[in-house]
C-alpha positions in Angstrom: -65.6 -36.4 96.1 -63.7 -33.4 94.8 -64.8 -31.3 97.8 -63.7 -34.0 100.2 -60.2 -34.2 98.6 -60.1 -30.4 98.7 -60.9 -30.4 102.4 -58.2 -33.0 103.1 -55.7 -31.0 101.1 -56.5 -27.8 102.9 -56.3 -29.6 106.3 -52.9 -31.1 105.4 -51.6 -27.8 104.2 -52.8 -26.1 107.4 -51.0 -28.7 109.5 -47.9 -28.3 107.4 -48.0 -24.5 107.8 -48.4 -24.8 111.5 -45.5 -27.2 111.8 -43.3 -25.0 109.7 -43.9 -21.9 111.7 -40.8 -20.9 113.7 -39.8 -18.5 116.3 -37.8 -15.5 115.1 -35.9 -13.1 117.3 -35.7 -10.3 114.7 -34.1 -7.0 115.3 -31.0 -8.2 117.2 -28.8 -6.0 115.1 -28.9 -2.3 114.4 -26.9 -0.5 111.7 -25.7 3.0 112.5 -25.0 5.1 109.4 -22.4 7.9 109.4 -21.6 10.6 106.9 -18.3 9.9 105.1 -15.2 11.0 107.1 -17.3 11.9 110.1 -17.5 10.3 113.5 -20.5 12.5 114.6 -23.8 10.7 115.1 -26.8 12.7 113.7 -29.7 13.3 116.1 -31.9 10.9 114.1 -29.3 8.1 114.2 -28.6 8.6 117.9 -32.3 8.5 118.8 -32.9 5.4 116.7 -30.0 3.6 118.3 -31.0 4.5 121.9 -34.7 3.6 121.3 -33.6 0.3 119.7 -31.3 -0.6 122.6 -33.9 0.4 125.3 -36.6 -1.6 123.5 -34.4 -4.8 123.3 -33.2 -4.3 126.9 -36.7 -4.0 128.3 -38.4 -6.6 126.1 -35.7 -9.4 125.8 -33.1 -8.6 128.4 -29.5 -8.3 127.1 -26.5 -10.5 128.1 -24.1 -8.4 126.1 -24.0 -6.0 123.3 -21.4 -5.5 120.6 -20.4 -2.8 118.2 -18.1 -3.5 115.2 -16.7 -1.1 112.6 -14.7 -1.5 109.5 -11.5 0.2 108.5 -9.1 -0.3 105.6 -6.2 -2.6 106.3 -3.0 -0.8 107.1 -4.8 2.6 106.9 -4.4 4.6 110.1 -6.8 7.3 109.0 -9.8 4.9 108.6 -8.8 3.1 111.8 -8.8 6.4 113.8 -12.3 7.2 112.3 -13.6 3.8 113.3 -12.3 4.3 116.8 -13.9 7.7 117.1 -17.3 6.3 115.9 -17.1 3.4 118.4 -16.3 5.9 121.1 -19.4 8.0 120.3 -21.7 4.9 120.2 -20.3 3.6 123.5 -20.9 7.1 125.0 -24.6 6.7 124.1 -25.0 3.1 125.3 -22.9 3.3 128.5 -25.6 5.0 130.7 -28.3 2.6 129.3 -26.6 -0.7 130.2 -27.6 -0.5 133.9 -24.1 -1.4 135.0 -24.7 -5.1 134.1 -24.6 -5.4 130.3 -21.2 -6.0 128.9 -20.3 -4.0 125.8 -17.9 -5.7 123.3 -16.4 -3.8 120.4 -13.9 -4.1 117.6 -12.8 -3.3 114.1 -12.7 -5.6 111.1 -10.1 -4.4 108.6 -11.3 -4.5 104.9 -8.9 -5.9 102.4 -9.1 -5.7 98.6 -12.9 -5.0 98.5 -14.7 -3.1 95.8 -15.0 0.7 96.1 -18.8 0.4 96.4 -18.5 -2.0 99.3 -15.8 0.1 101.0 -18.0 3.2 100.8 -20.8 1.4 102.5 -18.9 -0.6 105.1 -16.6 2.2 106.1 -19.6 4.4 107.0 -21.6 2.1 109.2 -21.2 0.6 112.6 -23.1 -2.6 113.4 -24.5 -2.8 116.9 -26.1 -6.0 118.1 -27.2 -7.8 121.2 -27.2 -11.3 122.7 -30.6 -11.7 124.4 -30.7 -13.0 128.0 -32.7 -16.0 126.9 -29.7 -17.4 124.9 -27.9 -17.9 128.3 -30.6 -20.3 129.4 -31.7 -21.7 126.0 -35.2 -20.4 126.7 -35.7 -18.4 123.5 -38.7 -19.6 121.6 -39.5 -22.3 124.1 -35.9 -23.4 124.7 -35.3 -27.1 124.9 -38.9 -27.9 124.2 -38.7 -26.9 120.5 -38.1 -29.5 117.9 
């Protein structure tokens, strides 16, 4: 009797695990790290960004990509640095977009954040993509999923 209950329990858990499995489109965002006060991309960062972009473009298709930086509110020096970083990232991505992928970009000014947060957010640019399947609601089975 105990073995029968155990088999029923295992079968039930297996069904529950199957029903709970979900599609995940991981890796839609890439964080580019910069040295403080520098707009120059290191060779490793540039290579990782280009490889990430090409992989997503070839595997998923890309509707558009975005790149967002942070600067300190009302601080022209950090705004200029953010703009220079975006320019360098766009310089790398432009030839890879095949003339069809829109590139959106912007800056989010930081206000009253902790110094630790500032030192991180001021030295990264977040680059992400919107996969082609999102246009047609076909990611992970599209309208068929429950």
